[in-house]
C-alpha positions as CSV (number, residue, x, y, z in Angstrom):
1,M,93.2,181.2,310.5
2,T,94.6,181.1,307.2
3,E,97.7,179.8,305.8
4,D,101.3,182.1,305.0
5,A,102.5,181.6,302.2
6,R,105.2,178.4,302.1
7,F,108.1,179.8,299.2
8,E,106.4,176.3,296.3
9,D,103.0,178.8,295.6
10,G,105.3,182.2,294.6
11,G,106.7,179.2,291.6
12,E,103.8,178.7,289.9
13,R,103.2,179.6,286.8
14,P,99.7,179.5,284.4
15,L,99.7,176.6,282.1
16,Y,101.2,176.4,278.6
17,L,101.7,173.5,277.1
18,G,100.9,172.4,273.3
19,A,100.4,169.2,271.5
20,Y,101.8,167.7,269.3
21,D,101.8,163.6,269.6
22,T,98.6,162.2,270.3
23,E,101.1,161.3,274.3
24,D,101.3,165.3,273.7
25,L,97.2,165.4,274.2
26,Q,96.6,162.8,276.4
27,V,98.3,165.6,278.8
28,L,96.2,167.9,277.6
29,S,92.9,165.8,277.3
30,S,93.5,165.2,281.3
31,L,93.7,168.4,281.8
32,V,90.6,170.5,280.1
33,Q,88.8,167.3,281.4
34,D,85.8,168.9,282.7
35,A,86.6,172.2,281.3
36,V,83.6,174.0,280.9
37,F,82.5,177.0,278.3
38,P,79.2,178.7,277.2
39,I,78.7,178.3,273.1
40,T,79.3,181.3,273.0
41,E,83.1,180.6,273.2
42,I,83.8,178.8,270.1
43,K,85.6,180.1,267.4
44,W,86.0,179.4,263.9
45,L,88.4,181.3,262.6
46,A,88.6,179.7,259.3
47,G,91.4,182.3,257.5
48,Q,93.4,181.6,260.3
49,R,92.6,178.2,260.3
50,R,91.9,177.9,263.6
51,F,90.3,177.0,266.0
52,A,89.4,177.4,269.8
53,L,87.2,177.1,273.0
54,L,87.4,179.3,276.0
55,L,87.6,176.9,278.5
56,N,86.6,177.6,281.9
57,R,89.3,175.0,283.4
58,F,89.7,172.4,286.8
59,R,93.1,172.2,287.8
60,W,93.3,169.2,288.3
61,E,97.2,169.7,289.2
62,D,96.7,172.1,291.6
63,A,93.8,169.9,293.7
64,P,96.6,167.7,295.6
65,N,98.1,170.8,297.1
66,A,94.5,172.5,298.0
67,E,92.9,169.0,299.7
68,R,96.4,169.1,301.7
69,R,96.2,172.5,302.6
70,K,92.4,173.2,303.4
71,R,91.7,174.9,300.6
72,P,88.8,175.5,298.4
73,V,89.9,174.0,294.9
74,E,90.4,176.1,291.2
75,R,89.0,176.7,288.3
76,V,90.6,178.9,286.0
77,Q,89.6,180.2,282.1
78,S,92.0,178.0,279.7
79,L,93.0,178.8,275.4
80,L,92.5,175.8,274.0
81,V,93.5,176.5,269.9
82,V,93.5,174.1,267.4
83,N,95.7,173.9,264.5
84,D,96.1,174.0,261.6
85,A,92.6,173.4,260.8
86,L,91.6,173.1,258.0
87,R,87.4,172.0,258.8
88,M,84.8,172.4,261.8
89,A,82.0,169.8,262.1
90,S,79.3,169.4,265.2
91,Q,76.9,166.6,266.6
92,G,75.1,167.0,269.7
93,I,75.1,170.9,270.1
94,D,72.6,173.4,268.8
95,R,74.6,176.6,268.2
96,S,71.0,178.5,268.7
97,D,71.0,178.2,272.2
98,A,73.3,181.2,273.7
99,D,72.6,179.5,276.9
100,T,74.1,176.2,276.6
101,V,77.1,175.4,278.6
102,L,79.4,172.7,277.7
103,S,81.2,170.4,279.6
104,V,84.4,168.7,277.7
105,L,85.4,165.0,278.5
106,S,87.9,164.6,276.7
107,I,90.7,165.5,273.6
108,T,91.4,162.7,271.2
109,F,93.1,162.2,268.2
110,E,91.6,160.5,265.2
111,P,95.1,160.1,262.4
112,G,94.3,160.4,258.5
113,E,96.8,159.9,256.1
114,D,100.4,161.6,256.6
115,G,100.1,163.6,259.2
116,T,97.1,164.4,259.0
117,G,93.5,163.1,260.8
118,G,90.7,164.7,263.3
119,V,90.7,165.7,267.0
120,L,87.8,165.6,268.3
121,I,87.2,166.8,271.3
122,T,83.9,164.6,272.7
123,L,81.5,166.3,275.4
124,A,78.3,165.0,278.0
125,G,75.6,165.4,277.3
126,D,76.8,162.9,273.4
127,G,78.4,165.9,272.6
128,A,80.9,166.6,269.8
129,I,83.4,169.1,268.1
130,R,86.2,167.2,265.5
131,A,88.4,169.8,263.8
132,E,90.4,167.9,260.7
133,V,94.0,169.2,261.2
134,E,96.8,168.8,258.5
135,T,99.1,167.8,261.0
136,L,98.1,167.6,264.9
137,D,99.2,171.0,267.5
138,V,97.1,172.2,269.4
139,T,98.1,174.6,273.1
140,L,96.8,174.7,276.5
141,R,97.3,178.0,277.6
142,D,96.2,180.0,281.4
143,V,94.8,182.9,280.7
144,T,93.7,184.3,283.3
145,R,94.7,184.2,287.5
146,P,92.7,181.1,289.1
147,Y,89.6,181.4,291.3
148,V,87.7,179.7,294.1
149,A,85.9,176.6,292.3
150,P,81.6,178.4,292.4
151,S,80.8,174.8,293.2
152,G,83.6,174.2,296.2
153,A,83.5,170.1,294.7
154,T,86.5,168.7,292.6
155,P,84.6,166.7,289.2
156,R,84.0,163.2,290.5
157,H,83.2,160.7,287.9
158,P,81.2,157.4,288.7
159,D,83.1,154.6,288.1
């Protein structure tokens, strides 16, 4: 039996959020936790001072609705962009293996002097990506329609 659409379903919009301070970044971090992406979707655009990841993001904001309505949980492709990036570095990532799929654990900001600092993307398996930035300016934008999560399950984290 299918469930009829409800009025509030029509109000759902793709996410398009910006982080300009550490509190904002905590929100983005919670939304991209457990996002997965192939290593080939890491882009460093030095001339534009921009670093970007195309993520397959678990829709944490929709998980309670999915559970309540007994429908599958969803993922969506999202673009995570770090603006005003001066330098990039990674650790624990083999960029030569194009089949590698990475998973995001968190995003944090390590402040430097005068608003500068580092945006640190911590990955599962001890990997990390760091962008040295002139100022904290990170955006998250959903770029596709949601799709049923291939695993059919909500990610779990043991205590």
